[in-house]
C-alpha positions in Angstrom: 18.3 -17.7 -58.4 16.0 -16.1 -61.0 15.5 -17.3 -64.4 16.7 -14.7 -67.1 14.2 -14.5 -70.3 16.0 -16.2 -72.7 17.1 -19.0 -69.9 15.4 -22.5 -71.0 13.8 -24.0 -67.4 16.3 -27.3 -68.4 19.3 -25.3 -68.6 18.7 -23.5 -65.3 17.6 -27.4 -63.2 21.4 -28.7 -64.8 22.8 -25.1 -62.9 20.8 -26.5 -59.6 21.6 -29.7 -60.0 25.4 -28.7 -60.1 24.9 -27.2 -56.7 23.2 -30.5 -55.1 25.3 -32.9 -56.7 28.3 -30.5 -54.1 26.5 -31.6 -51.6 26.3 -34.8 -52.4 29.9 -35.0 -52.6 30.8 -33.6 -49.5 28.0 -35.8 -47.2 29.8 -38.8 -49.1 33.1 -37.5 -47.6 31.6 -37.4 -44.4 30.6 -33.3 -44.0 27.2 -33.0 -42.4 24.4 -30.9 -44.9 24.6 -27.8 -42.7 28.2 -27.2 -43.0 27.7 -28.5 -46.7 25.3 -26.2 -47.6 27.5 -23.2 -45.5 30.5 -23.9 -47.9 28.2 -23.9 -50.5 26.6 -20.7 -50.2 30.3 -18.9 -49.3 32.6 -20.4 -52.6 32.3 -18.5 -56.0 30.0 -20.8 -57.8 30.7 -21.7 -61.4 28.0 -20.2 -62.8 27.9 -18.4 -66.4 26.8 -15.1 -64.6 29.3 -15.9 -61.9 26.7 -15.7 -59.5 26.0 -16.6 -55.4 23.7 -18.7 -54.1 22.4 -17.7 -50.9 22.2 -20.8 -48.4 18.9 -21.5 -48.0 18.0 -21.2 -51.6 20.5 -24.4 -52.1 18.7 -26.3 -49.3 15.3 -25.6 -51.2 16.8 -27.2 -54.0 18.6 -30.6 -52.2 15.1 -30.7 -50.8 13.1 -30.4 -54.0 15.7 -32.9 -55.8 15.1 -35.1 -53.1 11.8 -35.2 -53.7 11.0 -34.5 -56.8 14.0 -35.9 -58.5 15.3 -33.8 -61.8 12.0 -32.1 -62.5 11.9 -30.8 -59.4 14.7 -28.6 -60.1 13.0 -26.7 -62.7 11.7 -23.1 -62.7 7.9 -23.2 -61.5 5.4 -22.3 -64.0 3.4 -19.5 -63.4 -0.1 -20.3 -62.2 -1.5 -17.5 -64.6 0.8 -19.0 -67.8 -0.9 -18.6 -71.0 -3.0 -15.8 -70.2 -3.0 -11.8 -71.0 -1.4 -10.0 -68.5 -2.2 -6.4 -69.5 -5.2 -5.1 -67.7 -8.1 -3.2 -70.3 -9.3 -0.5 -70.0 -12.6 -1.3 -68.5 -10.7 -3.8 -65.9 -8.6 -1.2 -64.2 -11.5 1.1 -64.6 -13.0 -0.7 -62.0 -10.3 -1.2 -60.1 -9.7 2.4 -59.6 -12.5 3.0 -58.3 -12.5 0.6 -56.0 -9.4 1.8 -54.7 -10.5 5.4 -54.7 -14.4 4.4 -52.7 -12.2 2.5 -50.0 -8.8 4.4 -49.6 -7.8 3.6 -46.2 -8.3 -0.5 -47.1 -5.2 -2.0 -48.5 -5.0 -3.3 -51.5 -4.0 -6.6 -50.8 -7.6 -6.8 -48.7 -9.5 -5.8 -51.1 -8.3 -8.0 -53.8 -8.8 -10.9 -51.4 -12.3 -9.6 -51.2 -12.7 -10.0 -54.8 -11.1 -13.2 -55.2 -13.9 -14.3 -53.0 -17.0 -12.4 -54.4 -15.5 -14.3 -57.7 -14.0 -11.4 -59.8 -12.4 -12.2 -62.7 -8.9 -10.5 -61.8 -5.3 -10.3 -63.0 -2.3 -11.5 -60.3 -2.3 -9.4 -57.8 1.4 -8.3 -58.8 -0.3 -6.7 -62.3 -2.8 -5.0 -59.9 0.1 -2.8 -57.7 1.7 -2.1 -61.0 -1.6 -0.8 -62.9 -2.1 1.3 -59.9 1.4 2.3 -59.6 1.3 3.6 -63.6 -1.4 5.6 -62.8 -1.2 7.6 -59.3 -2.5 5.5 -57.2 0.2 3.2 -55.1 0.2 3.1 -51.6 2.5 5.3 -50.9 0.2 7.9 -52.8 -2.9 6.9 -51.0 -1.0 7.4 -47.4 0.1 10.2 -48.0 -3.6 11.7 -48.7 -3.8 10.9 -52.4 -7.6 10.3 -52.2 -8.1 12.7 -49.9 -6.5 15.6 -50.2 -7.9 18.0 -52.7 -11.2 18.7 -54.6 -12.5 16.7 -57.4 -13.5 20.0 -59.3 -13.6 23.4 -58.7 -15.7 25.5 -56.4 -17.6 28.3 -56.0 -20.2 29.4 -53.2 -23.4 31.1 -55.0 -23.7 34.1 -53.6 -22.0 36.7 -51.8 -20.6 36.7 -47.6 -21.2 32.6 -48.0 -17.6 31.8 -47.5 -14.6 34.1 -46.3 -11.6 33.0 -46.3 -8.6 35.3 -44.0 -4.8 34.4 -43.8 -1.8 35.7 -42.8 1.4 36.8 -45.1 4.8 38.5 -44.5 4.1 42.2 -46.0 6.7 44.8 -46.2 9.8 45.7 -44.7 9.2 49.1 -44.0 12.5 51.9 -43.5 11.6 55.4 -43.0 13.1 58.4 -40.0 11.8 56.0 -37.4 13.9 52.8 -38.0 13.0 49.8 -40.3 10.0 47.9 -39.6 8.9 44.2 -40.3 5.0 44.4 -41.3 1.8 41.4 -41.7 -0.8 40.8 -43.9 -3.6 39.7 -42.8 -6.5 40.0 -45.8 -9.9 38.4 -46.2 -11.5 38.2 -49.2 -15.3 37.0 -50.2 -15.5 33.1 -52.0 -18.4 34.3 -54.4 -17.0 38.0 -55.4 -13.1 37.7 -55.2 -13.7 40.9 -53.0 -11.8 42.0 -50.2 -13.9 42.9 -47.2 -11.0 44.2 -45.5 -6.8 44.4 -46.1 -4.5 45.6 -43.8 -0.8 45.6 -42.5 -0.1 45.3 -38.7 3.5 44.8 -36.5 2.5 41.1 -35.8 0.7 38.3 -36.9 -1.7 37.2 -33.9 -4.8 37.3 -32.7 -5.7 40.4 -31.6 -4.6 41.5 -35.7 -6.8 39.1 -36.8 -10.3 40.0 -35.0 -9.5 44.2 -35.2 -9.4 42.5 -39.4 -12.8 40.8 -39.4 -14.3 43.7 -36.8 -13.1 46.3 -40.0 -14.3 43.8 -42.3 -17.9 43.2 -41.3 -19.0 47.3 -40.5 -18.0 47.1 -44.1 -19.5 44.8 -46.0 -21.6 42.7 -43.8 -21.1 39.2 -42.3 -20.3 36.5 -43.2 -21.9 32.8 -43.1 -18.7 30.7 -43.1 -15.4 31.7 -42.4 -12.9 29.7 -43.8 -8.7 29.6 -41.7 -6.1 27.5 -41.6 -5.2 25.8 -38.6 -3.0 28.9 -36.9 -3.2 29.9 -33.5 -4.8 33.3 -34.1 -8.0 30.9 -35.8 -8.4 28.0 -33.4 -9.0 29.4 -29.9 -11.5 30.1 -27.9 -11.4 33.9 -28.1 -12.1 33.4 -31.8 -14.4 30.6 -31.5 -16.8 32.9 -28.7 -16.4 35.8 -31.3 -17.2 33.9 -34.5 -20.5 31.9 -32.7 -21.4 35.5 -31.6 -21.9 37.3 -35.1 -23.2 33.7 -36.4 -20.4 33.6 -38.1 -19.5 29.1 -38.9 -15.4 28.5 -38.5 -14.3 26.3 -40.8 -10.3 24.6 -40.9 -8.4 23.2 -43.3 -6.7 20.5 -42.4 -3.3 20.3 -41.9 -1.2 19.5 -45.4 -4.6 20.9 -47.5 -2.9 23.1 -49.0 -5.3 23.6 -51.8 -7.8 24.4 -50.3 -6.5 27.3 -49.1 -5.5 28.5 -53.5 -8.4 31.3 -54.0 -6.8 33.4 -50.4 -2.9 32.5 -51.8 -3.9 33.6 -55.4 -5.4 36.9 -54.0 -1.9 37.6 -51.8 0.0 36.7 -54.9 -2.1 39.5 -56.8 -1.7 41.6 -53.7 2.2 41.3 -53.8 2.7 41.0 -57.3 0.4 44.5 -57.9 0.8 46.4 -55.0 4.0 45.9 -53.3 5.9 45.4 -56.2 5.2 49.4 -56.9 6.1 50.3 -53.7 9.5 49.8 -55.4 9.3 53.2 -57.8 10.6 55.8 -57.4 8.4 58.3 -55.1 6.4 55.9 -54.1 8.0 54.0 -51.5 5.3 54.1 -48.0 7.6 55.4 -44.4 5.1 54.4 -41.9 2.6 51.7 -41.0 -0.6 54.0 -41.7 1.0 55.5 -44.8 1.8 51.5 -46.3 -2.1 51.3 -45.4 -3.3 53.6 -47.0 -2.0 52.9 -50.7 -3.3 49.8 -49.6 -6.8 50.5 -49.5 -6.4 52.9 -52.4 -5.2 50.2 -54.4 -7.9 47.9 -53.9 -10.3 49.6 -54.5 -9.2 51.2 -57.2 -7.8 48.8 -59.1 -8.4 45.4 -57.9 -12.5 45.8 -57.5 -12.3 47.8 -60.2 -10.6 45.0 -62.8 -12.4 42.0 -64.6 -11.5 38.8 -62.6 -10.7 36.0 -65.2 -12.9 33.3 -63.0 -15.9 35.1 -62.3 -15.8 37.2 -65.7 -16.8 40.7 -64.6 -15.2 42.7 -61.8 -15.5 42.0 -57.5 -17.0 44.9 -56.9 -19.8 44.3 -59.8 -20.0 40.9 -58.9 -20.9 42.1 -54.8 -23.0 44.9 -55.4 -25.5 42.4 -57.6 -26.3 40.4 -54.8 -25.9 43.7 -51.6 -30.0 42.9 -51.4 -29.1 39.5 -50.2 -26.3 40.3 -46.8 -26.5 40.4 -43.5 -26.1 43.3 -42.3 -24.3 44.2 -39.3 -27.6 45.5 -36.9 -25.9 46.3 -33.7 -24.0 49.7 -33.1 -20.5 50.0 -33.0 -20.1 50.2 -29.1 -22.6 46.9 -29.6 -20.2 45.4 -32.0 -17.2 46.3 -29.5 -19.0 44.1 -27.2 -19.0 40.9 -29.3 -15.7 40.4 -29.9 -15.4 40.7 -26.0 -13.6 37.3 -24.6 -15.0 35.8 -22.0 -14.0 33.5 -18.8 -15.5 32.4 -15.7 -14.4 32.8 -12.4 -15.2 32.5 -8.8 -15.9 35.1 -6.5 -13.3 35.7 -3.6 -14.4 36.6 -0.1 -13.3 39.4 -0.3 -15.3 40.1 -3.6 -12.6 40.0 -5.8 -11.3 38.2 -9.4 -8.1 37.7 -10.3 -7.8 38.5 -14.2 -4.1 37.6 -15.3 -2.4 38.4 -12.2 -4.4 40.9 -11.1 -7.5 41.5 -8.8 -10.5 43.4 -10.0 -13.6 44.3 -7.5 -17.3 42.9 -8.1 -19.9 43.8 -6.6 -20.0 41.7 -2.8 -23.2 40.5 -3.3 -21.1 38.0 -5.8 -19.0 36.8 -3.2 -18.6 32.7 -3.5 -20.4 32.4 -6.5 -19.0 31.6 -10.1 -19.8 34.8 -12.3 -18.8 34.9 -15.8 -16.4 38.1 -17.1 -16.5 39.8 -20.5 -13.6 42.0 -21.8 -11.3 43.0 -24.3 -7.7 40.7 -23.5 -5.9 43.4 -25.4 -7.2 46.1 -23.2 -8.7 45.2 -20.5 -10.9 48.7 -20.8 -14.1 47.5 -19.4 -15.1 44.6 -17.5 -18.2 43.1 -17.5 -19.9 40.9 -14.4 -22.6 38.7 -15.8 -24.7 35.9 -13.5 -26.7 33.3 -14.7 -26.8 35.7 -18.0 -27.6 39.4 -16.3 -25.6 42.0 -16.4 -24.2 42.8 -13.0 -22.2 45.6 -13.4 -18.4 45.8 -14.6 -15.5 44.5 -12.5 -13.0 47.4 -11.6 -9.1 47.2 -10.9 -9.1 46.9 -7.2 -6.3 49.3 -5.1 -4.5 46.9 -2.5 -3.0 51.1 -1.3 -6.5 52.1 -0.4 -7.9 49.2 0.5 -4.8 49.4 3.8 -6.3 52.6 4.3 -9.7 52.0 4.7 -10.2 48.3 6.3 -7.7 46.5 5.4 -5.1 47.5 7.9 -7.7 47.6 10.9 -8.3 43.6 10.5 -4.9 42.9 12.0 -5.7 45.2 15.0 -9.5 43.0 15.3 
């Protein structure tokens, strides 16, 4: 039974004494203590507030009375009675700093450590209440309260130091050829807020992302870092190999860290509100994917890049041009650039001089039989499959013509 603020300790003790008296009377009648306790806990008790008492609670009162008499039935005085329960500003600041420094350690463990260090502290319950009021309670700690989100806004000092990329659903096209759902893939430069490249596609996959990245580096040079979320197109091995070939450090946002994508999401919102909304105006609707991308490119170059950005207090194009001298240029020609976007896999050449890619056989030089080779190719077209052995280019693999092989020598093998 909890003591109400206006209840006098002696009044509380008297109420508890009634329960003890009931037990004693039952025991004098020959009822065992356990049975008397059960009866006392289930019967309505003549108490001013009409409360029932739990069996264990009544039992505690009984033994307290036997050991300490009537005085033992009075509510226990708080150990911190007479001390201020209010945590002043300096103490509160110190507690929050400690919790922020060790966000993974339970507050109860920290509190016990502070006591061992001789720190003058309020009660642990007061600490819990203080942390809850200020947003540092355990539930927020577990949800990443202290480990998610930057403490200050940031901006890279140089253009092309950090690019960000993301997908977003695009407008739904309705034209003579039917309807089409589109997906926007957009890259932005953190320093200048410039859009190196953006386009709408039929899908949102690795092929689309790598095409966007290729067009961006052709137009605006190479970034030093690329920041993405945990989406499949950004974390697969092919993407990792491409970024390594280009000398780009690939960074991924942690799950549920939505704050870290704020800039790219803000650019997507600008495209949705500034460009996509204009497509609803009479005469501005795009009927094909090609027309939609032409309109988007025009809007980016003539509107978005030329408009003063509130965060950088200049236009994205002007900020980018001011630091153009420090941009890493792409030195490779288009053919060499294509090779930088190849996937790389390893295969052991079979004894008949073939390797298998996606359940299809390709022939390589017979001198490579039983050797472990590396195949470099565009996995989306399979137009050119380069064969490398010990970092040396050997030649290109060719699709195996099984019917021709049967006519030349394959069929004779069964006659030998």
